[in-house]
C-alpha positions as CSV (number, residue, x, y, z in Angstrom):
1,M,46.3,10.8,-26.6
2,S,46.7,14.4,-25.8
3,T,44.2,17.0,-27.1
4,L,45.6,19.9,-29.1
5,P,44.7,23.4,-28.1
6,D,42.3,25.3,-30.3
7,L,43.5,28.1,-32.6
8,A,42.1,30.8,-30.3
9,T,44.4,29.5,-27.5
10,L,47.4,29.6,-29.8
11,Y,46.5,32.9,-31.4
12,P,44.7,35.1,-28.8
13,P,43.0,37.6,-31.1
14,L,40.8,34.9,-32.4
15,G,39.4,34.3,-28.9
16,L,38.1,37.9,-28.4
17,V,34.3,38.4,-28.4
18,V,32.3,41.6,-27.8
19,R,28.6,41.4,-27.3
20,A,26.0,44.2,-27.2
21,G,22.3,43.6,-27.5
22,E,21.6,41.7,-30.7
23,L,25.2,42.2,-32.0
24,T,28.3,40.0,-31.6
25,L,31.6,41.3,-32.7
26,R,34.6,38.9,-33.1
27,P,37.7,38.8,-35.3
28,L,37.0,36.9,-38.5
29,A,38.4,33.4,-38.4
30,D,39.2,31.3,-41.5
31,A,35.9,29.4,-41.1
32,D,34.1,32.7,-41.4
33,L,35.8,33.8,-44.6
34,P,33.5,32.1,-47.2
35,E,30.5,33.8,-45.6
36,Y,32.5,37.1,-45.5
37,A,33.4,36.8,-49.2
38,A,29.8,36.2,-50.1
39,L,28.8,39.3,-48.1
40,L,31.2,41.4,-50.2
41,R,29.1,40.7,-53.3
42,R,26.0,42.3,-51.7
43,P,25.1,46.0,-51.9
44,I,26.7,48.2,-49.2
45,F,25.9,51.6,-50.6
46,A,22.6,52.9,-51.9
47,D,24.5,54.8,-54.7
48,P,27.5,52.8,-55.8
49,T,28.9,55.9,-57.6
50,A,28.9,58.1,-54.5
51,P,32.2,59.7,-53.3
52,E,32.0,57.8,-50.0
53,V,32.1,54.3,-51.7
54,F,35.3,52.6,-50.7
55,P,37.9,52.2,-53.5
56,W,38.1,48.5,-52.8
57,Y,34.3,48.1,-53.3
58,R,34.6,49.5,-56.8
59,A,36.6,46.5,-58.0
60,D,35.0,43.6,-59.8
61,P,33.4,41.1,-57.3
62,E,36.0,38.4,-57.9
63,E,38.9,40.8,-57.4
64,R,37.1,42.4,-54.4
65,E,36.8,39.0,-52.7
66,L,40.4,37.9,-53.3
67,D,41.8,41.3,-52.1
68,A,39.6,41.1,-49.0
69,L,40.9,37.6,-48.1
70,R,44.5,38.7,-48.6
71,F,43.7,41.8,-46.5
72,Q,42.3,39.7,-43.6
73,W,45.3,37.4,-43.5
74,R,47.7,40.3,-43.7
75,L,46.0,42.0,-40.7
76,R,46.4,39.0,-38.6
77,C,50.1,38.7,-39.4
78,G,50.6,42.3,-38.5
79,I,49.2,42.3,-34.9
80,G,51.9,43.4,-32.5
81,P,52.5,46.1,-29.8
82,E,53.9,48.6,-32.4
83,E,50.9,48.4,-34.7
84,W,47.7,46.4,-34.9
85,T,44.3,46.1,-36.4
86,L,41.5,44.0,-35.1
87,A,39.0,43.3,-37.9
88,F,35.7,42.3,-36.3
89,G,32.9,40.6,-38.2
90,I,29.5,41.8,-37.1
91,W,26.8,39.3,-36.4
92,A,23.2,40.2,-35.7
93,D,21.3,37.3,-34.2
94,G,23.8,34.9,-35.8
95,R,23.8,36.5,-39.3
96,L,27.0,38.2,-40.6
97,I,26.1,41.7,-41.7
98,G,29.3,43.8,-41.8
99,S,32.6,44.7,-40.4
100,Q,34.0,46.9,-37.7
101,D,37.8,47.4,-37.3
102,V,39.8,49.1,-34.7
103,S,43.5,50.0,-35.1
104,A,46.4,51.5,-33.2
105,V,50.0,52.5,-33.7
106,R,52.3,52.4,-30.6
107,F,49.2,52.0,-28.4
108,A,51.1,51.8,-25.2
109,A,52.5,55.3,-25.7
110,R,49.7,57.0,-27.7
111,R,46.6,55.4,-26.2
112,T,44.8,56.3,-29.4
113,V,42.7,54.1,-31.7
114,T,41.2,54.7,-35.1
115,S,38.3,52.8,-36.7
116,G,36.3,52.1,-39.8
117,S,33.2,50.1,-40.5
118,W,30.5,49.1,-43.0
119,L,27.2,47.2,-43.1
120,T,25.4,45.6,-46.0
121,L,22.6,47.9,-47.3
122,D,19.8,45.6,-46.0
123,A,21.2,46.0,-42.4
124,H,20.9,49.8,-42.5
125,G,18.3,51.6,-40.4
126,N,18.3,49.3,-37.4
127,G,20.7,51.2,-35.2
128,Y,23.4,48.6,-35.8
129,G,26.0,51.1,-37.1
130,T,25.8,53.1,-33.9
131,L,25.7,50.1,-31.6
132,M,28.7,48.3,-33.1
133,R,30.8,51.5,-32.9
134,Q,29.7,52.0,-29.3
135,A,30.7,48.4,-28.5
136,M,34.1,48.9,-30.1
137,L,34.6,52.1,-28.0
138,V,33.7,50.3,-24.8
139,L,36.4,47.7,-25.6
140,A,38.9,50.5,-26.4
141,F,38.2,52.8,-23.5
142,D,37.1,50.5,-20.7
143,H,39.1,47.4,-21.4
144,L,42.2,48.6,-23.3
145,G,42.7,51.9,-21.7
146,A,42.5,54.2,-24.8
147,L,42.3,57.9,-24.1
148,R,41.3,59.0,-27.7
149,A,39.4,57.4,-30.6
150,E,39.5,58.9,-34.0
151,S,37.5,58.3,-37.2
152,S,36.9,60.0,-40.5
153,A,34.4,60.0,-43.4
154,V,34.1,61.6,-46.8
155,L,32.5,65.0,-46.8
156,G,28.8,64.6,-47.4
157,N,28.6,61.1,-45.9
158,A,25.6,61.9,-43.7
159,P,25.0,58.4,-42.3
160,S,28.6,58.0,-41.1
161,F,28.5,61.5,-39.7
162,G,25.3,60.6,-37.9
163,V,26.9,57.5,-36.3
164,S,29.9,59.5,-35.1
165,R,27.8,62.2,-33.5
166,A,25.5,59.7,-31.9
167,C,28.6,58.2,-30.2
168,G,29.7,61.6,-28.9
169,Y,32.5,62.4,-31.5
170,I,33.3,66.0,-32.2
171,E,34.8,67.4,-35.5
172,N,38.5,67.4,-35.6
173,G,39.6,69.1,-38.9
174,T,39.8,67.6,-42.3
175,Q,42.2,65.5,-44.3
176,V,42.7,64.0,-47.7
177,S,41.8,60.3,-47.6
178,T,44.6,57.9,-46.8
179,L,42.8,55.0,-48.4
180,P,44.5,53.5,-51.4
181,G,42.9,54.8,-54.6
182,S,41.1,57.7,-53.0
183,S,41.9,61.4,-52.8
184,E,38.5,62.5,-51.4
185,V,38.5,65.1,-48.6
186,E,37.3,63.6,-45.3
187,Q,36.0,65.1,-42.1
188,R,37.9,63.9,-39.1
189,F,36.2,63.1,-35.8
190,L,37.5,62.6,-32.2
191,V,35.9,61.1,-29.1
192,T,37.3,60.7,-25.6
193,P,36.0,58.7,-22.6
194,E,34.4,61.9,-21.2
195,L,32.6,62.7,-24.5
196,F,31.6,59.1,-25.3
197,R,27.8,58.5,-25.4
198,R,27.4,54.9,-24.2
199,P,24.9,52.4,-25.4
200,A,21.7,51.8,-23.5
201,M,22.5,48.1,-23.0
202,P,25.6,46.5,-21.3
203,V,28.6,45.5,-23.4
204,Q,30.3,42.2,-22.6
205,V,34.0,41.5,-23.5
206,E,35.4,38.0,-23.4
207,G,38.8,36.6,-24.2
208,L,40.9,39.7,-23.5
209,N,43.6,37.7,-21.6
210,P,47.1,38.8,-20.6
211,A,48.6,37.3,-23.8
212,L,46.3,39.4,-26.0
213,R,46.9,42.5,-23.9
214,G,50.6,42.0,-24.5
215,M,50.1,41.7,-28.3
216,L,48.2,45.0,-28.3
217,G,50.5,46.9,-26.0
218,A,47.7,47.3,-23.5
C-alpha cells in the first residue's frame, strides 16, 4: 500500500521553518489553530483601550476567534507570485506566544516585504519581539532576496518603535492606517540589507524549496 505525502509536501508553505535562539517560526497549520484561537483570548496589550490596539482585538472573544480562523485560511488560499502573506506562529521553547507575518505584492519585481506582529502580554520583555522580527528579516533578505522591508505602527506605540529601531529600521514618513476599522496615524519604517541589525545568534531556515520559491516569486 502506497504512503500518501504529508500536507507540507503538497502545500510547500506549511513546510517552512525558521529558527533563532529559543524561537521557532512556522506558518500555522490546522493542527495549531485551536491553540492559536485560545491564545487570542489572552491579553496582548497592557491597556486594551490604547490607540495601538488592533481593531480585530476589540471584538468579543468568540467573534475574534472566528474571524482569526477565517483570516488564516484566507491567507493560505491567497499565496501566489502576485501577492502573498506568510503568517508565522511564534513558539518559544515549544509554547505558542504570538504571530509574525511577512507579506509582498509582486515580489519578483518589487523585492519589498511588509510585516506585522504581536505577542501575548506575558511574553513581553524577553527580547522575543526583536528576535522574531530579525529572524523574519533574515528570511526575507538572505533567502528570498528582498531589497526593502517596510513596517508601520500607530504614533505613540513606543514598544513597536523600539523593536523597529533595534532591527535597524529608519523612519519613512507617516500614513493613515490601512487596517480595517482604524483611521489612526501611523509612523512608517524602512530597513534595507545594509541597515539591518542582525541577531546575535544564527538563524536557520528549512523548507524553502524550489516549489515554495515559485509560489513567492522568489
